[in-house]
N, C-alpha and C positions, 0 to 999 in steps of 0.2 A: 356445624360448629368446629368439629375436629379438622375439617378441611381448611377453614379459616385460620385456625390455630397453626396448622402446618404451613400455610402460606406466610403467616406472620413470622414463623420461625425461620423459614428460608430467606425472608427479606431482612432478618435481624442482622445487626452489626456483628454479634458473636458468631453466627453461622458463617458469614462472609470471612471473618478473621480465621475461623477454624479451617475453612476450605483453602484459604491462602497458605496457612501454616502447613496443612497436610501436603499441599502441592510442593512446597519447599522441601519438606521432609522426603517425599518421594524422589524428587530430583537429586537431592544430596545423597540419598541412600542408593539410588541407581548408579550415580557416579562412583561412590565409594565401593559398592559391590563389584562394579565392572573392573575397577582398578585392582581390588583385592583378588578377584578371580583370575585376572590376567597375570598378576604378580605371582600368585601361588601356582598357577599352571606352568609358568616359565620355570619356577624353582623346582617343581616336581619333574618337569621334563629334563632339566639339567641333571637332576639326581638319577633319572632313568638312564640318560646317556652316559653318565660317569660310571654307574654300576654296570651297565651293559658292556662298556669298554673294558673295565677291570675284570669282570667275570668271564667274558669271552677270551681275554688274554690268558687268564688263569686256566680256563678249560683247555685252550689250545696247547698250553705248555704241559699240562698234566696228562693229556691224552696222546702225546707223541708216540710213546712206546706201544700203547694199546692199539693205536691206528696202524702203526708200522707192522705189528705182529697180528693185527686183526683179532686181538684177544677181547672177546665181547664181555667176559666176566670182569676183566680189569676195567673196561670202559663203563660197564654198568655201575660199578662202585663210584667211579669218578662223576658220572652224569647225575646219579642220585644224590651225591654230595652237593652238587651245585643246585639241584632241584629243591633242596631244603629252604632256599631263600623264599621269603613269603610272597614276593611279587612275580616269581618265575613260574610259568605254567608248562613250558616245554624245553627240554634240552636234547638236541639232536647232534649226532656225530656221523660224519660221512668219510668215505675213503676218497682217493683222488678221482675215482671214476664216478663220484656222486652217489655211490651205493650206501644205503643206510647201514651203519655198523651197530648203532645203538640209539635208542630214543627213549627218553624218560619224560613222562607227562603226568599231569594231574587231570584225571577224568578225560583222557584223550581217546577219541574214537578212531576206528580204522579209516574212516573217511578223512579225518583230520590228519592222520598219519600219511595217507596218500598225498594230501595237499602239501604237507611238509616236505615230502620227497620231491614233489613237483616244483616247489619253490626253487630248488637248486638245479633244475634242469634247464635253466636259462643260460645266458652268456656270463655266468658268474666266474667262470674260469678265465675270462678275458678281463674282468674288472678287478678281481682280487689276485694280484700277481706279486705283491711285496709283503714283507713281514709286518708292515704297519697297516696293511689294507684292512678296512672295516666297513661293512655295508650296514646301514641302519635304514629300516623300512618301518614307517609308522602307518598303521591302519586305524580304523575306527575304534578298535578295542585293544590293540596290542602294539608293542614295540618289538621288532625283530632285529637281532644283531647276528651278523654272519662274518666269520673271520677264517682265513686259511691257516692250515697247520703246516709248518716248515720243519725239515730235519736236515742237519748238516751231513753231507756225504764226503767221507775221506777216501783217498786212493787205496786200492786193494794191494795185497802182497806182491802180486805179479808186477804191478805198476811200480812198486818200490824197487824191484830188482833192476828194472830198465831205466827208471827215471830218478832224478835226484829228489828225495822225499821232502827235503827242506824247501825246495822250490815249488813243490806241488801245492796248489791252493785248494782249500776246502770249498765245496759248493753246497748251496741250499736248494732243496727241492720240495715242492708241495706234495704232501703225502695224504692230505685230507682237508676236511672243512668241519667247523663246529658252528652250531646255531642255537641261540638262546632266545626264547620268546617271553617277554614280560607282559603281564596283564595290566591294562590301564583302569581296571575296575576301582582300585584304591584311589586313583586320581579322580574318577567320577564321584566316588563317595565323598572325597574331601571337598570337591566343588559344591556338591549338594549340601554338605554340612555348613559350608560358608554361606550359602544362600539361605539356609534355614536360620542360621544365627542372625543374619542381617534382617530377615523377615521378622523374627521375634523382636529384635531391637527396634525395628520400625513400628511394630504393633505397640510395644511398650511406650515408645515416644508419642505415638498418636493418642493413646489412652491418657497418658500423663499430661500431654499438652491440652487435650480436651478438658480435663479436670482443671488445669491451671487457667486456661482461657475462660472457662465458665465462671470460675471464682473472680477472675480479674474483670471480666465483662459485666458481671453482676454488680461489682463495686462501681462500675461506670454507669451502667444502664439504669440501676435502681434510682439514683438521684435524677437521671434524665427522664425517667418515667414520671416522677413527681413533677418535674419541670414541664413535661408535656401536658400533664393533667392540669397544671396551673395555667398554661397557655390556652388549653381548651376552654377552661372556665372563663378565662379572661376574654377569649374571643366570643363566648356566648353571653358575656356580660352578667354571669351569675354572681360573681363577686370579684374583689380585688385583693384576695388574701395573699399574704406572703408565704413563701415556701422556706423550709428549714435549710440552713447552710451547714453541712457536715464536714467540709474540708476547705482548705485554702488553695487548692489546685485550680486547674482550668474550669472544672465542673463547678467548684465553689464560686469562682468569679462569675460564671454564667448565671448561677442562681442569684448571686448578689445583684448582677445587672438586671435580671428579671424583676427582682423585688423593687429596685429603683424605678423600673419602667411601670410596674403595677402601681407604685405610689404616685408617679407622675400622671398616670391615666386616671387614678382616683381623683387627683386634683383637677385634671382636665374635665372629668365628668361633672364635678361641682361647677367648674367654670361654664361648662356646656349648659347645665341647668339654669345657671344665672343668665347666660346669654339667651336661652330660650324664653325665660321669663321676661327678660328685657325686650326681646323681639315681640313677644305677645303684647307687652305693655306698649311698645312703640306702635304696633298695629292699632291698638285701641286708641292711642293718642292721635295717631294719624287720621283715624276715622272721625274722632271728635273734631280734629282740626279742619278736616274737609267739610264736615257739617257746619262747624263754627264759621268758617270763611264764607260758606254759601249763605248762611243765615245773616251774618254781619253785613254783607253787601246789600241784601234786600231790606234788612231792618234799619240800616243806616239811612237808606233812601226814605223809608217811611218816617223815621224820626226827624229827618231833615224837613220833610213837608210839614209835620206837626209843629216843629220849632218855628218854621216860617210863619205859619198861621198864628201861633201864640204871639210872635213879635208884632204882627198886624193888629191883633186884638189889644195888645198893650198900648199901642199908639192911639187907637180909637177910644178906648175906655178912659184912659188918663190915670194919673197917679192917685187921685183921691177916691176912686171907685172902690166899693166894697168887694167887687169881683176880682180886684187886683191880687188878693190873697190866693184865690184859687188858681189864677194864672201862674203865680209864682210857684205854687205847689206842683203844677203840671210841668213847669220848666225845670224844676229840680229833679222831678222824676225822669225827665228826658236825659238830663245830665247823668243820673245814676245808671240809666239804661245803657248809655254810651260807655260808661266806665265798666259796666258788667260785660259788654261785648268785647271791649279791649282786653279785659281779664281773661275771657274765654279764648281769645286769639293767643294771648301769652301762654295760657295753660295748654293749648293744643300743641305747642312745640315741646316734644319729649325732653329735650335737653339742649343746652347750648353746645356749640362746636368748640372743643378744646384741642386746637391744633398743636401738634408736636412732631418733630422729625420721626418718621417711621420707615424702616427698611421693609419694602414689600416682600422680598424673598424670605426674610426672617419671619414675618407675619404668617406667610403661608406654611412654612416649616413648623411653626409653633401650633398651627391649627390642624396639622396632620392627624393627631389623635382624634379630633372631632370629626374630620372627614372619614377616617378609617372606621369609626364606630357607626357611621351612617351608610357606608358603602358595603353592600353584600358581596358574597363570593362570586356572583355571576358577572360582576362589573370589574373590568380591568382599569386600575387607576395608574395614570402615567403623569409624572411631574417633571417638567423640564424648566429649570430655573437658570437664568443667566448668572455668570460668575461675577458680573459687575454689580455692586450694591445699587439698589434702586431706592433712594431716599426721597420721600415725599412729605410735605407738611399736611398732616391729616389727623382726624380723630380716630384713634386706633379701634375703639369700640364700634364706631359706625362702619369702618372698613371691614371688621369681622362680620358685621351684620350684612354688608353687601355680598361678601363671599359666601356666607351661609345661605342667603336667599337664592342666589344664582345656582349654587351646587344642589340645593334642595330641589329646585325646579328641574335641573338636569337629571337627577336620580329618578324623579317622578316620571320623566319622559322615557326611561329605560326599564320598564317593568320586567322584561324578559332578559335583561342583562345587556352589556355593551361595553363601551370604552369611554372613560372620562379623562380628559387631558387638561392640565393646568400648565400654562407656559407664560414666562415673563421675558421681556426684552425691552430694549431702549428704542423708542420710536422718535424719529426726527420729522417733525411737521414743518414742511417748507411753506414759503409764501404762496405757492401755487394752491395748496390745499386751503390755506387761509382765504385766498381770494374766491375760491369756489363756495365758501360759506360752510364747509364741513366743520371747520374749527374756528373759534373766535380769536385764537392767538397762536401764532407759530412758535416753535421752540422744541425742546427736548421733553419727552413724556415717558413715564413708566407705563408700559403696555402690559395689561394682564388679559390673557386669552383663556376663556373657559369653554371647552368644546365637548359635546357629547354626540353619541351615535344613536340618539333616540328617535322619537316619532316626528320631530320637526314641527313646523307651523306653516299654515297657509298664509298667503299674502294678506288676507282680511284679518286674520288673528294677529299677525305681526304688527299691523298698523294700530292695534288697540292694546298691546301688552302693557303699556305704561298708564293706562286709564285706571283710576281708582275703582275698586270693586269689580273690575272685569277679571273673570277667571274661567278657565276651561276645565277645572277640577270638579269632582262631584260635590254635592251639597255636604257641608260639614268638613271638607278636606282642604278648603282654601277660602280666603277672604277677598282675594283679588287686590290686596294692598302691597304684596311683597315687592314686585317690580316697580310699583309706584314709589315706594320708600327708597329702593335702590336708585332710581332715577333722581329723586330729590336729594339724596346724599351726595351723589356724584356732582350734581349741579352746585350744591353748597360748597364743594371742594374745588369748584372751577375746573371740573374735568368734563369728559365726554364719554358717552356709552353708545356703542353701536352693536347691531346684531345681524348675523347672516344665518339664514335658515332655509331648508327645503324639506318638503314633506317626505317622511320616511328616510331622510338622509342625515338628520341631525341638526343641531343648532350650535352656533358659536357666538358667545358674547365677548366683546372687546371693550375693555375699560381703560381709558387714558387719564392719567393723573399727572399734573405738572411736576417735574423733578425739582427738588429744592435746590436753591443756590448753595454755593460752597460755604457761605457764611452761616447758613442754618442747617447744614448737613450733618451735624454731630447728633447721633442717635443717643438719647438719654435712656438709661435703664428704668 
């Protein structure tokens, strides 16, 4: 049960919406975090470069006398003063021969000291040759700034005696080098802090969005669940109850539409029951009519013989005979018997044909609820109706009876499921078909094709399907009058019916009804 509930939750609209929202949040957060980290990294790097340039310049200027005199005590005060900066881990001072004069560090081991000395044993003397020279080396954890230290050299006293002092130019000479190492740990911590802040923000957004989505989705899915339950009951024909309408938005309009559909189906159900009652009554009347017509033919023959004999007796007996009275009574009884037979024949006709313009497409659409209630979920129902109105002069009720009977037989032929197709089109019957005897009259016909993929019929059964009381159904499930009635109704409407069938391949009934002329084509409500 929990597994099913979990599957339903994963397939729910709210879960899908939450996944989409979380994906959007992650994408936006990734882009924002990447931009923030990149921007902050550049800012911190610029700060490091600026601080390194300023501090190395200050250190180079302050350490000139100490380097020139190689006064380590003086250099120690200067280097430790620079080392107080929070991001600096090492301050190194070298003479022109790259010998370490002083090094101040925070937790700096001898191995690191040797590395610091080794760093300046490269071709630094060739790269740092001007007063503005500055070498910046970035490693995984540090920024290293190295700058040369220059001192102005003036002419000595002896030179002043032999040369013009005013014309002697001062020269600058490299007397040493200074190096400051900045720790990038603060930069790493700041980047981690940014990532944590963004992660917390994403988590808060996910939790808050989950709560908002849950509330919003429940407001949508709760009425949808009621609507689904109503549809389920409607599909199971339990009832046609209306559902409550709590809003005027799209959900409310759907609920309103469902209520209208349920009401229409309720009315259709009543119409269906009336149609079924009418069909049952029609079958009974058709049975009586068949019996009446058979009896009337034979009985009229017998009555004709009796009447002829009575006429001969009347001639032989004469008018004054006392037997004349009995002969008259017999003759009157024969007349009443004929009237009774005629009344039976009139009674056998279920109703007269009330022809009126009927649009075949509209008729089929309006009968869809009846078809849907009879079609189970294993049967695929396909409806292909022509765009052109198909107006015929017909008795609407009898046409409904025709469609109901044929579709009922089609559904019975597909106990394991299949496909039911109803198609309408205009059929042009040419003189060639008329001459072959297939049709009695050429012209334009409304063609209704009803096809199924059921069991089909053999050739022997096909030849007998229109016979009264012939049926292939089990006892109690059919009277054998359905297709007989269909055939009679089509004949009464001056139409034609044809059937194509193959065993295990399905059956297709084609009904041709003459299209009404333009003078009678206005369909009345």
